C-alpha positions as CSV (number, residue, x, y, z in Angstrom):
1,X,1.6,38.5,4.0
2,X,-2.1,38.0,4.9
3,X,-3.3,36.2,8.0
4,X,-6.8,34.8,8.4
5,X,-8.9,33.2,11.2
6,X,-11.5,30.8,9.9
7,X,-14.4,29.1,11.6
8,X,-16.3,26.6,9.6
9,X,-19.3,25.1,11.3
10,X,-21.3,22.3,9.8
11,X,-24.5,21.0,11.4
12,X,-26.5,18.0,10.3
13,X,-30.1,17.9,11.7
14,X,-31.6,14.4,11.2
15,X,-35.3,13.8,10.9
16,X,-35.1,10.9,13.4
17,X,-32.6,9.2,15.7
18,X,-29.5,7.8,13.9
19,X,-26.3,6.1,14.6
20,X,-23.2,7.7,13.1
21,X,-20.9,5.7,10.9
22,X,-17.4,6.4,9.8
23,X,-16.9,10.1,8.7
24,X,-14.0,11.6,6.8
25,X,-13.2,15.3,6.9
26,X,-11.2,17.6,4.7
27,X,-11.4,20.7,6.9
28,X,-7.8,21.3,7.8
29,X,-6.1,24.0,5.6
30,X,-3.1,22.7,3.9
31,X,0.6,23.7,4.3
32,X,2.4,24.5,1.0
33,X,4.7,27.0,-0.7
34,X,2.1,29.8,-0.5
35,X,0.2,29.0,2.7
36,X,1.2,28.2,6.2
37,X,-1.1,26.6,8.8
38,X,-0.5,28.3,12.2
39,X,-3.2,26.5,14.3
40,X,-6.1,24.2,13.7
41,X,-8.7,22.8,16.1
42,X,-11.7,20.6,15.6
43,X,-14.7,20.5,17.9
44,X,-17.2,17.7,17.4
45,X,-20.5,17.0,19.0
46,X,-21.2,14.2,19.9
47,X,-17.5,13.4,20.7
48,X,-16.2,10.6,18.5
49,X,-15.0,7.4,20.1
50,X,-11.9,7.5,18.0
51,X,-10.3,10.2,15.9
52,X,-7.3,9.8,13.5
53,X,-5.5,12.5,11.6
54,X,-4.2,11.1,8.3
55,X,-3.0,11.9,4.8
56,X,-5.1,10.8,1.9
57,X,-3.7,9.2,-1.3
58,X,-2.9,12.7,-2.7
59,X,-1.2,14.1,0.3
60,X,-4.2,16.1,1.8
61,X,-4.7,16.3,5.5
62,X,-7.7,14.3,6.5
63,X,-9.5,13.4,9.7
64,X,-11.3,10.1,10.2
65,X,-14.0,9.9,12.9
66,X,-15.5,6.8,14.4
67,X,-18.5,7.1,16.8
68,X,-20.1,4.9,19.5
69,X,-23.4,3.1,18.9
70,X,-25.4,5.8,20.8
71,X,-28.3,7.3,18.8
72,X,-28.3,11.1,18.0
73,X,-30.4,13.5,16.1
74,X,-27.7,16.1,15.4
75,X,-24.0,16.2,14.4
76,X,-22.0,19.4,14.8
77,X,-18.5,19.8,13.2
78,X,-16.6,23.0,13.9
79,X,-13.2,23.7,12.4
80,X,-11.2,26.7,13.6
81,X,-8.0,27.6,11.8
82,X,-5.4,30.4,11.7
83,X,-3.6,30.6,8.3
84,X,-0.8,32.8,7.0
85,X,-0.6,33.4,3.3
86,X,2.9,34.0,1.9
87,X,2.3,34.4,-1.9
88,X,1.2,37.9,-2.9
89,X,2.5,37.4,-6.5
90,X,0.9,34.4,-8.3
91,X,3.5,34.6,-11.1
92,X,6.7,34.3,-9.0
93,X,8.1,31.4,-11.0
94,X,10.2,30.7,-14.1
95,X,8.9,28.1,-16.5
96,X,11.3,25.4,-17.7
97,X,12.3,26.3,-21.3
98,X,10.5,23.2,-22.6
99,X,7.3,24.2,-20.9
100,X,6.7,27.6,-22.6
101,X,4.8,26.2,-25.5
102,X,2.2,23.4,-25.6
103,X,2.2,20.5,-26.0
104,X,4.8,19.8,-23.2
105,X,7.3,17.0,-23.7
106,X,7.2,15.8,-20.1
107,X,10.2,13.8,-18.7
108,X,9.0,10.2,-18.3
109,X,9.3,10.2,-14.5
110,X,7.2,13.4,-14.2
111,X,4.7,12.1,-16.7
112,X,4.0,9.0,-14.6
113,X,3.3,11.2,-11.5
114,X,0.9,13.5,-13.4
115,X,-1.2,10.8,-15.1
116,X,-4.3,11.2,-12.8
117,X,-4.3,14.9,-13.6
118,X,-3.9,14.6,-17.3
119,X,-6.5,12.0,-18.4
120,X,-9.3,11.5,-15.9
121,X,-12.4,13.7,-16.5
122,X,-12.9,15.7,-13.4
123,X,-16.6,14.9,-13.1
124,X,-16.7,11.3,-14.2
125,X,-18.0,11.7,-17.8
126,X,-16.0,11.3,-21.0
127,X,-14.3,14.5,-22.1
128,X,-16.7,16.5,-24.2
129,X,-15.9,17.0,-27.9
130,X,-17.3,20.6,-27.5
131,X,-14.8,21.3,-24.7
132,X,-11.9,19.8,-26.7
133,X,-12.7,22.0,-29.7
134,X,-13.2,25.1,-27.6
135,X,-9.9,24.6,-25.7
136,X,-8.0,23.9,-28.9
137,X,-9.4,27.1,-30.4
138,X,-8.2,29.2,-27.5
139,X,-4.8,27.5,-27.6
140,X,-4.5,28.2,-31.3
141,X,-5.5,31.8,-30.7
142,X,-2.7,32.1,-28.1
143,X,-0.1,30.5,-30.5
144,X,0.3,27.5,-28.2
145,X,1.8,29.7,-25.4
146,X,1.0,27.9,-22.1
147,X,0.9,31.1,-19.9
148,X,-1.3,33.2,-22.1
149,X,-3.6,30.2,-22.8
150,X,-4.2,29.8,-19.0
151,X,-4.9,33.6,-18.6
152,X,-7.3,33.6,-21.6
153,X,-9.1,30.5,-20.5
154,X,-9.5,31.8,-17.0
155,X,-10.9,35.2,-18.2
156,X,-13.1,33.7,-20.9
157,X,-15.0,31.5,-18.4
158,X,-15.4,34.4,-16.1
159,X,-16.7,36.8,-18.7
160,X,-19.0,34.4,-20.6
161,X,-20.6,32.7,-17.7
162,X,-23.4,33.5,-15.2
163,X,-22.7,32.5,-11.6
164,X,-25.3,30.3,-9.8
165,X,-25.5,29.4,-6.1
166,X,-25.8,25.7,-5.7
167,X,-24.9,24.5,-2.2
168,X,-25.1,20.7,-2.7
169,X,-24.5,18.2,-5.4
170,X,-21.6,17.1,-7.6
171,X,-20.2,19.4,-10.3
172,X,-22.1,19.3,-13.5
173,X,-20.4,18.0,-16.6
174,X,-17.9,20.4,-18.3
175,X,-19.8,20.2,-21.6
176,X,-23.0,21.3,-19.9
177,X,-21.4,24.3,-18.2
178,X,-19.8,25.3,-21.5
179,X,-23.0,25.1,-23.5
180,X,-25.3,26.7,-20.9
181,X,-22.8,29.4,-19.9
182,X,-23.9,29.1,-16.2
183,X,-22.8,27.2,-13.1
184,X,-21.4,27.3,-9.6
185,X,-17.8,27.8,-8.7
186,X,-17.2,24.1,-8.7
187,X,-18.8,23.8,-12.2
188,X,-16.4,26.5,-13.6
189,X,-13.4,24.8,-11.9
190,X,-14.4,21.5,-13.6
191,X,-14.7,23.2,-17.0
192,X,-11.3,24.9,-16.6
193,X,-9.7,21.5,-15.6
194,X,-11.3,19.8,-18.6
195,X,-10.1,22.4,-21.0
196,X,-6.5,22.2,-19.6
197,X,-6.5,18.4,-19.9
198,X,-7.8,18.7,-23.5
199,X,-4.5,20.5,-24.4
200,X,-2.2,18.3,-22.3
201,X,-2.0,20.3,-19.1
202,X,-2.1,18.5,-15.8
203,X,-4.9,20.1,-13.7
204,X,-6.7,19.3,-10.4
205,X,-9.7,20.5,-8.4
206,X,-9.2,22.6,-5.2
207,X,-11.7,23.2,-2.4
208,X,-11.3,26.0,0.1
209,X,-12.2,29.6,0.9
210,X,-11.9,33.0,-0.8
211,X,-11.3,36.1,1.3
212,X,-13.5,38.4,-0.8
213,X,-14.9,41.6,0.7
214,X,-13.7,42.2,4.3
215,X,-17.1,43.6,5.2
216,X,-18.9,40.5,3.9
217,X,-20.6,38.6,6.8
218,X,-21.8,35.4,5.0
219,X,-19.2,33.2,3.5
220,X,-19.4,30.1,1.3
221,X,-17.0,27.3,0.4
222,X,-15.2,28.0,-2.8
223,X,-13.6,25.9,-5.5
224,X,-11.0,26.6,-8.2
225,X,-8.4,24.8,-10.2
226,X,-4.6,24.2,-10.0
227,X,-2.4,23.5,-13.0
228,X,1.0,21.9,-12.8
229,X,3.6,24.2,-14.5
230,X,7.2,22.9,-14.7
231,X,9.2,25.5,-12.9
232,X,6.2,26.7,-10.9
233,X,4.7,23.6,-9.5
234,X,1.0,23.6,-8.8
235,X,-0.5,27.1,-9.5
236,X,-4.1,28.2,-8.9
237,X,-6.5,29.7,-11.3
238,X,-10.0,30.8,-10.2
239,X,-12.3,31.0,-13.3
240,X,-15.3,32.1,-11.2
241,X,-13.4,35.4,-10.5
242,X,-11.1,35.3,-13.5
243,X,-8.0,35.6,-11.3
244,X,-4.7,33.8,-10.8
245,X,-4.7,32.6,-7.2
246,X,-2.5,34.4,-4.6
247,X,-3.0,35.3,-1.0
248,X,-6.8,35.7,-1.1
249,X,-7.5,32.0,-1.5
250,X,-7.2,29.5,1.4
251,X,-6.9,25.9,0.2
252,X,-8.2,22.9,2.1
253,X,-7.4,20.1,-0.3
254,X,-6.8,19.2,-3.9
255,X,-7.5,16.2,-6.1
256,X,-7.9,14.9,-9.6
257,X,-11.5,14.2,-8.7
258,X,-13.8,16.7,-7.0
259,X,-15.6,14.0,-4.9
260,X,-12.3,13.1,-3.2
261,X,-12.0,16.4,-1.5
262,X,-15.6,16.9,-0.2
263,X,-15.3,18.7,3.2
264,X,-17.4,16.1,5.0
265,X,-18.4,12.5,3.9
266,X,-19.9,9.9,6.1
267,X,-22.7,7.4,6.7
268,X,-25.6,7.1,9.2
269,X,-28.1,4.4,10.1
270,X,-31.7,5.0,11.2
271,X,-32.5,3.7,14.6
272,X,-35.8,1.8,15.2
273,X,-37.3,0.1,18.2
274,X,-35.4,-2.5,20.1
275,X,-32.1,-1.2,18.7
276,X,-32.7,-2.4,15.1
277,X,-31.3,-0.2,12.3
278,X,-31.4,0.2,8.6
279,X,-29.2,2.3,6.4
280,X,-30.4,5.8,5.2
281,X,-32.0,8.8,6.7
282,X,-32.9,12.3,5.6
283,X,-31.2,15.3,7.0
284,X,-31.0,19.0,6.9
285,X,-27.6,20.6,6.4
286,X,-26.7,23.9,8.0
287,X,-23.3,25.5,7.5
288,X,-21.7,28.8,8.7
289,X,-18.3,30.1,7.6
290,X,-16.7,33.0,9.3
291,X,-13.5,34.5,7.9
292,X,-11.6,37.2,9.8
293,X,-8.7,39.1,8.2
294,X,-6.1,39.6,10.9
295,X,-3.9,42.2,9.2
């Protein structure tokens, strides 16, 4: 088992005084079959007037912040977590007999639960014909075997694509990533998800962290995909690295839509003389992620 201590510090520097509106955070690592949250603390400056820990519509831990009307020029969010990873083998499951070959004949009750992960494009655009044809070709090559399809898809994206650092912005459309052979981790995750949905596999987007090199000092947020496998539940695949996910990935949240698991969302209002306000303000984002391996 691996244990990690994580500090994720996010700082918004505003170009003028603002009033902070409602903010929503997905910064608490999740508890699941392969990951156990030991401790989690949030430090927020300025201190919110009200703070609520909730579950979102897909079962992710989320924190809602509500601030006073005081004006500020900076917002600091610091999340500190201790996490124990319990899954060293990403393949420790047995598929249901009917889930070995695609397409799956899902039981009706399970099919209803999985609908958001089967049909909604993961970046808002219609599913690209190029992605459908590409995914079907890989599936045909793997003789419709679900497990080998996922392994081949994961490694193909990793081997054919150039990684690009892109700190902000939504994922690019899956068809664009496929055709330009380049993107960020979230772009590769969206391509993987689209290819899975094209062959009838339920898939979702995951945000979190990746342990990487123990000597690495600068860390970034990471993104990968999870696929629902009957008999195995939700299982992670990281096309950026070409790996099945085990104890080196720490998940924050997962959703059918990437925008639903952004680490921080919120609004601000610019403050003018005599207390008047209007929506919108420019800001500079600074973030620092420290990951310490405890064993």
